[in-house]
N, C-alpha and C positions, 0 to 999 in steps of 0.2 A: 504494500500500500504506500503510495507516495504522499508526502505532506501537502496540505492545502496551501497554495500560494496565492498571494493577492494578484489581481490583474497587473500586467507588466508595468504600466505607468503609475500604479498606486503604491509601489514598493517604497517604504520610508527610506529616505536618503539623508535626512537631517531634521532639524527643528526650526520652526518659524522664528524663534527667538534669536537664531544665529544669522538671520537676514538683516540687511540694512533696511531703512524705512521704505524705500521705493520698492524693493523686492517683496517685502512683507505686505505692503499695500497691494501689489499686483496679485499675490497669492490670495489674500483675503477677498478681494473683489472678484477674482476668478471663482472662488468658492461661492460667494454670494450669488453670482450669475447662475451657478449650477443648481443651487438649492432653494433660492428664494424667488417666488413668482413675481414679487414686486421689486426685483433687483434694480431695475433702471431707476425707479423712484427713490429707492434708498441710496443708491450711488449718487444720484442727482443732488439729494439733500447734503451729502458729505462734500461733494465737489463744489456746490454753490456756496456753502458756508466758508470755504477757504479760497475760492477762486473768483467769486462774484457770480451774478446771475448768468450772463451770456457765456463767459468762459467756462463756468461750471457745468452748464447744460451741454455745451458742445463737448467738453471733455468726457462727461458721463456717457453721452451718446456714442462717442468715438470708442471708448473702452468697451461698451456693450457690443458695438459692431465688431471690434477685434475678437471678442469671445465668440460671437456668432460665426465669424469666418473660420476661426480655429476649430470650432466644433463641426461646422458644415463641411470643411475640407481637410479634416484630420486624416493622417495616414492610418490611424486606428482610433477607436473611441478614447478620448482623454479621460483621465481618472482623478478628479480632485478629491481630496479628503473632506470630511465633514467640516462645517463652519467652525465648530469649537475644538477641533483636533489640534494638538500642539505639534504633531509630526509634519514633516514636509515630504510630499510624494515626489517621485521622479518627474512626472509631467509638470507638476507645480514648480519644481526647481528649474526646469528647462524654460518654462514660460516666464518665470521671474527673471532669470538671467538674460533672456531675449530682450525683455523690456528695459532692464537696467543697461545692457550693452548698447541698445539702440539710443537710449537717452544720453549715454556717454559719448556717442558718435562713433562707436566701434561697430560699424555697419557690417563688416565681414563676419565678426563674431556673432552678431545678432542674426544675420542671415543663416549662419550655420545652425543656430538654435531653432530658427523658424523651419528650416528644412527637416529637422527631427520631428516637428509637430504636424506640419501640413504638407500637402502635395507641393512639388517643386514649382508648378506654375502659379501657385498662390502665395508662395513665400515672399516675393518682393512687395506684394500688396499688404500682407500681414506685417512686414517689416516697417512700412510707413506708418501704419496705425500703432504699432508697438512704440515707435519713437515718440509719437504724439502722446500716447498714454504715459510713457516714462517721464517725459518732460512735465506733464500735468501733475503726476504724482510727486515729482521732485519739487515743483512749486508749492504743492500742498504741504510738504514736510517743512519747507522753509517758512511758510506762513502759519504753521500750526503751533503747537505747544513749544515754548522755548526749551532748548536743550534736547530736542528730539533729533536734530541733525547728526549725522554720523561724523565723527572726527576724521580729519583728512589723513592723519597718521595714526598708526596703532599706538596704544599706550605701552609703556615699558612692561615687559613680561607678557604681552598679548600674544597668544598663539594664533598663527595664521592657518593652521590645519590640525 
């Protein structure tokens, strides 16, 4: 008898707490879109609170569209964890890294992550939406609660892996 294995993309590869704010936000909003029927409204509330009415609505719709494209053109079904789960799944890690890399301007790295998630013909489109989503999430972290921004250099004794 073989052990029960989680679906390929759901395997835990880390913890949400290990992510920077942009990556953590990407994962949490990905999960929200997967499990909450009112995800767009809830995202809009968050985005509007920190980005203003027009930019917030546009950012929320763009993020929602990104999720729709990723799900609709996925190479296989994506497997987000539950909203309250502290684990980080493989698909979630890839999605978060794609968004953060795109926001950082590392387009080749972001494209490589997109190719792991979606069909090759859709990856450039997903990449553009991922960059917009990442930049919006970054602006939200900068305007959010003071002290939530990630330090630019690791503190002494900080382990990188």
